[in-house]
ROTI-53140 format. One line per field, with one value per atom (N, C-alpha, C, CB): residue number from 1; residue in one letter; x, y, z. Coordinates in steps of 0.001 Angstrom, whole numbers, plus 500000, padded with zeros to 6 digits. Glycine has a CB too. Layout:
<sites>
nr = [NUM/...]
rest = [A/...]
X = [X/...]
Y = [Y/...]
Z = [Z/...]
</sites>
This chain:
<sites>
nr = [1/1/1/1/2/2/2/2/3/3/3/3/4/4/4/4/5/5/5/5/6/6/6/6/7/7/7/7/8/8/8/8/9/9/9/9/10/10/10/10/11/11/11/11/12/12/12/12/13/13/13/13/14/14/14/14/15/15/15/15/16/16/16/16/17/17/17/17/18/18/18/18/19/19/19/19/20/20/20/20/21/21/21/21/22/22/22/22/23/23/23/23/24/24/24/24/25/25/25/25/26/26/26/26/27/27/27/27/28/28/28/28/29/29/29/29/30/30/30/30/31/31/31/31/32/32/32/32/33/33/33/33/34/34/34/34/35/35/35/35/36/36/36/36/37/37/37/37/38/38/38/38/39/39/39/39/40/40/40/40/41/41/41/41/42/42/42/42/43/43/43/43/44/44/44/44/45/45/45/45/46/46/46/46/47/47/47/47/48/48/48/48/49/49/49/49/50/50/50/50/51/51/51/51/52/52/52/52/53/53/53/53/54/54/54/54/55/55/55/55/56/56/56/56/57/57/57/57/58/58/58/58/59/59/59/59/60/60/60/60/61/61/61/61/62/62/62/62/63/63/63/63/64/64/64/64/65/65/65/65/66/66/66/66/67/67/67/67/68/68/68/68/69/69/69/69/70/70/70/70/71/71/71/71/72/72/72/72/73/73/73/73/74/74/74/74/75/75/75/75/76/76/76/76/77/77/77/77/78/78/78/78/79/79/79/79/80/80/80/80/81/81/81/81/82/82/82/82/83/83/83/83/84/84/84/84/85/85/85/85/86/86/86/86/87/87/87/87/88/88/88/88/89/89/89/89]
rest = [M/M/M/M/H/H/H/H/Q/Q/Q/Q/T/T/T/T/T/T/T/T/L/L/L/L/L/L/L/L/D/D/D/D/S/S/S/S/A/A/A/A/R/R/R/R/I/I/I/I/T/T/T/T/L/L/L/L/F/F/F/F/S/S/S/S/S/S/S/S/L/L/L/L/L/L/L/L/L/L/L/L/A/A/A/A/T/T/T/T/L/L/L/L/A/A/A/A/W/W/W/W/Q/Q/Q/Q/P/P/P/P/A/A/A/A/N/N/N/N/A/A/A/A/E/E/E/E/S/S/S/S/A/A/A/A/C/C/C/C/K/K/K/K/G/G/G/G/L/L/L/L/E/E/E/E/Q/Q/Q/Q/A/A/A/A/T/T/T/T/C/C/C/C/E/E/E/E/T/T/T/T/N/N/N/N/A/A/A/A/E/E/E/E/C/C/C/C/R/R/R/R/W/W/W/W/Q/Q/Q/Q/T/T/T/T/G/G/G/G/Y/Y/Y/Y/T/T/T/T/R/R/R/R/K/K/K/K/D/D/D/D/D/D/D/D/V/V/V/V/Q/Q/Q/Q/V/V/V/V/A/A/A/A/S/S/S/S/H/H/H/H/C/C/C/C/R/R/R/R/A/A/A/A/L/L/L/L/P/P/P/P/K/K/K/K/K/K/K/K/K/K/K/K/E/E/E/E/A/A/A/A/A/A/A/A/I/I/I/I/E/E/E/E/P/P/P/P/A/A/A/A/K/K/K/K/T/T/T/T/V/V/V/V/D/D/D/D/S/S/S/S/P/P/P/P/S/S/S/S/K/K/K/K/P/P/P/P]
X = [342161/342240/343290/342233/344689/345306/344892/345942/345009/344488/343820/344222/342449/341967/341884/342465/343033/343202/343421/344653/344701/345490/344808/347100/343987/343080/342145/341629/341856/340619/341794/339025/343494/344484/344577/345984/344934/344741/343599/344993/342308/340651/341226/339717/341573/341937/342733/342886/344024/345542/344797/347510/343683/343276/342040/343022/341605/339888/341302/338149/341575/342512/342892/343371/343964/344684/344536/345188/342605/341811/340979/340480/340881/340590/340835/340727/342252/343646/343818/344618/343456/343574/342774/344611/341304/340479/340036/340231/340775/341076/341814/341272/342468/344189/344197/345315/343310/342634/341694/341519/340531/339739/340446/339222/341835/341475/342413/342295/343180/342682/341458/342557/340347/339666/338373/340009/338802/338470/337475/339791/336518/335911/337044/334003/336417/337044/335908/338694/336430/335039/335066/335126/334723/334707/333650/336027/333716/333027/331335/333136/330678/329592/329385/329492/330064/329420/329748/330687/328155/327508/328355/325373/328855/330172/329821/329705/329338/328892/329744/326378/329445/329797/331660/328924/331395/332946/333528/332950/333121/334480/334327/334704/333737/333649/334511/331772/335104/335932/337157/335370/337807/339873/340442/341150/339717/339934/340018/339623/338668/338489/338864/337536/338875/338405/336942/340261/336391/335560/336909/333719/336278/337137/335514/339985/335911/334390/334785/334044/333605/333918/334403/333328/334831/335442/335781/335897/336319/336486/337749/336113/337959/338264/339004/336932/340081/341030/340910/342194/339789/339183/336596/340160/337052/335947/334677/335723/335962/334605/334069/334567/333088/332484/332424/330882/333000/332651/332730/333297/331966/330687/331617/330001/331940/331952/331764/331143/332815/332529/333877/333039/332967/334476/335465/334345/335918/337706/338695/338728/339607/340002/341758/339597/341946/343259/344016/343580/345401/346922/347488/348052/346713/348035/349156/347612/350038/351845/351753/352850/353210/353945/354850/354749/354315/355806/356310/356159/357670/358784/359378/358766/360476/360745/361800/361580/361830/362464/364138/361489/365018/366639/366450/367929/367970/367949/369120/367966/368891/369931/371290/369794/372129/373250/373960/373615/375031/376139/377266/376249/377645/379220/379929/379732/381236/382076/383735/381819/384163/384663/386021/383992/387190/388513/388615/389755/388959/389530/391048/389537/390743/391817/392633/391093/394358/395475/395682/396793]
Y = [803312/803703/803107/804713/802865/802450/801402/802398/800120/799162/798565/799023/799563/800077/799594/801079/800765/801365/799901/802660/799434/798511/797128/798149/797149/795462/796286/794161/797699/797619/798070/798991/798032/798113/796364/798811/795123/793684/793337/792713/793445/793815/793923/795538/795387/795944/794801/797449/794371/793641/792459/793311/791774/790395/790098/789863/791421/791534/791708/793645/792484/792489/791766/792938/791070/790076/788624/789940/788586/787155/787556/786512/789254/789645/789265/790378/789460/789438/788580/789346/787567/785933/784967/785168/785864/785527/784736/786261/786722/787043/786748/788125/786121/785555/784736/785453/783680/782874/782219/783924/783321/783141/782537/784395/782706/782006/780870/783422/779840/778688/777719/779017/778076/778045/777741/778332/778278/778923/777743/779375/777775/775967/775897/775982/774336/774859/774467/773878/774816/775292/774062/776914/772377/771608/770989/771260/771215/770601/770530/772274/769328/769813/769159/771345/769115/769621/767774/771242/767819/766241/766350/766122/764429/763632/764351/761190/765089/764785/766648/764458/767572/768618/768351/768607/768117/767377/767263/765790/766217/765939/766763/764385/767577/768852/770590/769019/769796/771077/771204/771766/772148/771223/771518/771492/771842/772053/771447/772602/769739/769360/767859/769893/766367/765329/764495/764056/762933/762778/761377/762446/761847/759923/758571/759941/757641/756961/757014/754872/755603/755678/754624/756135/754517/753421/753341/752895/752278/751614/751943/750395/752226/752771/751532/753243/752235/750923/750389/751168/751169/751129/750975/752523/750108/750346/751385/749508/752375/753374/753585/754341/752938/753979/755454/753783/755645/756875/757095/757761/757722/758575/758702/760650/758711/759265/760527/758778/761103/763032/763708/763989/764938/765490/766049/766618/766179/766310/767663/764056/768920/769415/768593/770964/769416/768644/769892/768378/768636/769139/770295/768214/771502/771798/772839/771965/772779/772507/773667/772168/773836/775110/775052/775348/776834/777194/777814/776941/776482/776416/777668/776017/777253/778895/778590/779920/780265/780290/780890/781081/779575/780194/780463/779530/781971/781869/780452/783150/779831/778945/779668/779106/778412/778544/778310/778043/778727/778846/778658/779575/778029/777250/778161/774897/778574/779188/778586/779562/778244/776988/777846/776829/777347/777988/778192/777097/779767/779906/779343/781503/778953/778318/779484/777994/778737/779722/779733/779410]
Z = [535351/534515/533525/534842/533271/532857/532067/533524/533795/533313/532422/533713/532153/531412/529680/531768/529866/528292/527920/527820/528883/527721/527454/528209/528605/527768/526712/529220/526329/525644/523989/526420/524485/523542/522943/524344/524084/523495/523047/524322/523134/522896/521353/523824/520621/519134/518575/519093/519513/518434/518337/519235/519147/518978/518082/520290/517748/516842/515448/517348/515082/513821/513408/513723/514816/514291/513549/515088/514870/514298/512863/515629/512192/511324/510263/511396/509788/509221/508481/509994/509671/508887/508987/509214/509053/508536/507223/508658/506913/504987/504485/504355/504839/504368/504144/505040/504917/505420/503190/507095/503269/502036/500906/501595/500853/498613/498732/496657/500204/500719/500403/501722/500686/500434/499599/500644/498310/497182/496661/496220/496294/495278/494336/493993/493965/492222/491304/491524/490116/489194/488364/488130/488677/488299/489686/487801/490807/492421/491447/494440/491307/491303/489876/491600/489199/487529/487485/486007/486611/485972/484592/485617/485175/483701/482007/483390/482355/480726/480557/480226/481064/481741/481674/483352/483301/483552/482288/484230/481107/480160/479067/479585/478663/477831/478530/477709/479800/480116/480643/480864/479995/479944/480722/478834/482416/483138/484226/483047/484316/484903/484283/485333/485279/484439/485966/483792/484830/485688/486364/485009/487968/487752/488921/489493/488234/488472/490299/487510/490839/491634/492006/492099/493813/494440/494942/494337/496192/497109/497210/497054/498440/499787/500201/500785/500593/501595/502737/501933/502873/503948/504760/504126/502757/502323/502465/502492/502444/501847/500962/501840/500381/498743/498551/498398/497463/496808/495453/497270/496107/494816/493529/495334/492178/491074/491398/490203/490415/490391/489138/492682/489285/488892/489904/487947/489261/489831/488614/489477/489567/488800/488969/488969/487204/486683/487493/484654/487906/488575/488164/488320/489101/488140/488054/487032/487017/486812/487243/485255/487138/487159/485979/488507/486096/485229/484793/484540/484266/483801/484037/482575/484234/484028/482757/485657/482121/480882/480592/480139/480654/480327/479443/480297/478490/477659/477241/477326/476011/475197/475873/473230/476869/476713/475538/477467/475110/474276/474296/473991/473783/474738/473623/474725/473644/473697/473190/474889/471949/470832/471294/468703/471270/471168/469676/471798/469434/467963/467701/467578/466832/465492/465541/463671/465334/465017/463629/465699]
</sites>
């Protein structure tokens, strides 16, 4: 009976860990708002840019597609530094 309780506890812990890992992974899997847009729609969206098709070094053809613009990091706003000049006598 003691061993069954340990197994049940281990199963609950494993299940909880897997559930938490799955929920934590969701934001990383969010699709881009630009994915799948046609060229005309992509070019009018301020968050997207149109990538023309190209050939990679390994000779794989990449079709033209809409891409999201890179996200800009917000610059930290720092107060202006003032330099105190020594007062003259």
